[in-house]
C-alpha positions as CSV (number, residue, x, y, z in Angstrom):
1,M,10.9,-18.4,-0.3
2,P,10.7,-14.2,-0.2
3,W,8.5,-12.2,-2.4
4,V,10.8,-9.1,-3.2
5,D,9.4,-6.0,-4.4
6,E,10.0,-4.7,-7.9
7,S,12.4,-1.9,-6.5
8,G,13.8,-4.9,-4.9
9,R,13.7,-2.4,-1.4
10,H,11.6,-4.2,-0.1
11,E,12.1,-8.4,1.2
12,G,8.4,-10.4,1.9
13,F,7.3,-13.1,4.2
14,P,5.1,-14.6,5.9
15,A,6.0,-14.2,10.4
16,A,4.8,-16.3,12.8
17,V,2.5,-15.7,15.6
18,L,2.8,-17.7,18.8
19,A,0.0,-17.9,20.8
20,D,0.3,-14.9,23.2
21,G,0.4,-12.0,19.9
22,S,4.6,-12.2,19.6
23,E,6.3,-13.2,16.4
24,P,8.9,-16.6,18.7
25,A,12.3,-16.0,17.5
26,P,14.8,-17.5,15.4
27,L,15.6,-21.5,16.2
28,P,19.4,-21.7,17.3
29,D,20.4,-22.7,13.8
30,G,18.7,-19.1,12.6
31,R,16.6,-20.1,10.9
32,S,12.9,-18.9,11.3
33,A,10.5,-19.8,8.3
34,W,7.1,-19.1,9.7
35,W,6.6,-23.6,8.9
36,L,9.8,-24.1,11.7
37,Y,7.3,-23.4,14.1
38,N,5.1,-26.3,14.1
39,G,6.2,-27.3,17.8
40,A,8.6,-29.4,17.2
41,D,11.7,-28.1,18.2
42,G,10.0,-25.3,19.7
43,P,7.6,-22.8,20.4
44,R,4.5,-23.6,18.0
45,A,2.6,-21.2,15.5
46,V,-1.1,-20.3,15.6
47,A,-1.0,-17.3,13.2
48,V,0.7,-15.4,10.5
49,R,0.9,-11.9,9.5
50,G,2.6,-10.5,6.6
51,G,6.2,-9.6,7.5
52,C,9.0,-7.2,5.3
53,G,12.2,-8.0,5.7
54,C,12.6,-3.2,6.3
55,G,11.4,-4.3,9.6
56,W,7.5,-4.2,8.9
57,R,5.1,-6.2,10.1
58,G,0.8,-6.4,9.5
59,E,-1.9,-5.8,12.1
60,R,-3.8,-8.8,10.5
61,L,-3.9,-12.1,11.9
62,H,-4.2,-15.0,8.8
63,L,-5.0,-18.5,9.6
64,L,-2.0,-21.5,8.8
65,D,-2.3,-25.0,7.5
66,F,0.8,-26.9,8.1
67,G,-0.1,-28.8,5.9
68,D,-0.5,-26.1,3.2
69,D,2.0,-23.5,2.5
70,E,-0.1,-21.8,-0.9
71,A,-2.6,-21.2,1.4
72,T,-1.1,-20.0,4.4
73,E,1.1,-17.3,2.2
74,G,-1.6,-16.3,0.2
75,V,0.4,-15.7,-2.6
76,G,-1.8,-14.4,-5.3
77,E,-5.2,-13.8,-3.1
78,S,-7.0,-10.8,-2.2
79,T,-6.8,-11.8,0.9
80,G,-3.7,-13.6,3.5
81,P,0.2,-11.8,4.4
82,F,1.0,-11.7,1.1
83,A,-1.9,-9.4,0.4
84,D,-0.8,-7.6,3.7
85,W,2.6,-7.5,2.4
86,E,1.6,-5.5,-1.0
87,A,-0.3,-3.0,0.7
88,H,2.9,-2.0,2.5
89,V,5.1,-2.1,-0.2
90,D,2.9,0.3,-2.4
91,L,2.0,3.0,0.6
92,A,5.7,2.4,1.6
93,E,6.8,3.0,-1.7
94,G,3.9,5.1,-3.0
95,I,3.3,3.1,-5.5
96,V,-0.9,3.2,-7.2
97,P,-2.5,-0.2,-6.3
98,R,-3.1,-2.4,-9.1
99,E,-6.6,-2.7,-9.9
100,V,-6.6,1.4,-9.2
101,E,-3.5,1.5,-12.6
102,E,-6.3,-0.7,-14.7
103,L,-8.9,1.4,-14.2
104,L,-7.0,4.3,-14.8
105,A,-6.0,2.4,-18.0
106,A,-9.0,1.4,-18.9
107,L,-10.4,4.2,-18.2
108,V,-7.8,6.2,-21.3
109,D,-8.1,3.6,-23.5
110,R,-12.0,3.8,-23.7
111,V,-11.9,8.0,-24.2
112,C,-9.4,7.0,-27.1
113,D,-12.0,5.4,-28.5
114,L,-14.5,6.6,-27.9
115,T,-12.2,9.5,-30.6
116,D,-12.6,7.8,-33.9
117,T,-16.4,7.5,-33.5
118,H,-18.0,9.9,-31.2
119,P,-15.7,12.6,-30.9
120,Y,-17.9,15.2,-28.8
121,A,-18.8,12.6,-25.7
122,A,-14.9,12.2,-26.4
123,A,-14.3,15.7,-25.3
124,R,-17.9,15.4,-23.0
125,A,-15.5,11.7,-21.0
126,A,-12.2,13.5,-20.7
127,A,-13.8,17.9,-18.8
128,R,-14.9,15.1,-16.4
129,F,-13.1,13.7,-15.4
130,E,-10.6,17.1,-15.2
131,R,-13.2,18.3,-13.1
132,A,-13.1,15.0,-10.9
133,A,-9.2,14.9,-11.1
134,G,-9.6,18.5,-9.9
135,S,-11.0,17.0,-6.6
136,T,-7.7,15.5,-5.7
137,A,-6.9,19.6,-3.7
138,L,-9.8,17.7,-1.7
139,L,-8.0,15.1,-1.1
140,V,-4.6,15.9,-0.1
141,G,-5.5,18.1,2.0
142,R,-7.6,16.0,3.8
143,T,-4.0,13.3,4.2
144,V,-2.3,16.4,5.7
145,R,-5.2,17.6,8.1
146,T,-5.3,13.6,9.1
147,N,-1.9,13.2,9.9
148,L,-1.6,11.0,7.0
149,L,1.8,12.3,4.7
150,T,3.8,14.6,5.1
151,W,4.1,17.7,2.1
152,E,6.9,15.2,1.4
153,Y,5.4,12.2,0.7
154,I,2.1,14.3,-1.5
155,G,5.4,16.2,-3.1
156,R,7.0,13.2,-4.6
157,A,3.9,11.4,-6.0
158,F,3.4,14.6,-7.9
159,G,6.8,14.7,-8.7
160,C,7.1,17.9,-7.0
161,T,8.9,19.7,-3.7
162,P,7.9,19.5,-1.4
163,E,7.2,23.5,-1.2
164,Q,5.7,23.3,-4.4
165,A,2.9,20.3,-3.0
166,L,2.4,23.4,-1.1
167,D,1.3,25.7,-3.3
168,R,-0.3,24.1,-5.6
169,F,-2.4,22.3,-2.7
170,G,-2.2,24.1,0.6
171,E,-4.9,26.0,0.1
172,T,-7.2,23.2,0.7
173,L,-6.7,23.7,4.1
174,Q,-9.4,25.8,6.4
175,D,-7.9,28.0,8.8
176,G,-8.2,26.5,12.7
177,D,-6.6,23.2,11.2
178,P,-4.3,21.8,13.2
179,L,-1.9,21.8,10.5
180,G,-2.2,25.5,10.6
181,D,2.1,25.9,9.0
182,H,0.7,23.2,6.7
183,G,2.5,20.4,7.9
184,D,6.3,18.8,7.7
185,L,8.4,20.7,4.8
């Protein structure tokens, strides 16, 4: 059964990997589920990797156990083809990883709790959080300098246009930067 993300745009699966590192062609009847490549009716898979209907394939190879589908697929585990596919979807969709969302929510809840009993501590914590958030400009600049993201993706992440993202974060790029034109808008 394939894995489908919340948006419905990504359908993931464990992709079979042969000994030479390639992915086997579908069987004559069109089926291609990893467990079919057990050597009985065609090539034998030696590992699996995360795969997605959008064409993405994970780099990491994972052990497979023809007798244990759950262990091979790793659904809900922190490592395995499913975890790799989830990371792909997060990056492709610009989604914040679940554990980061949970940390941010816990921080907001804790600061709100402090307002009732220790309002000055809550204000200090909020000020520290605001200063820490200011470092996002440095992180954004680094992603552009190292060609990890374009201004289009940065704008999408911050809910603005590429031009607005450049206006907001562009000054963090230093003179002599290989992306002196500030990357692709």
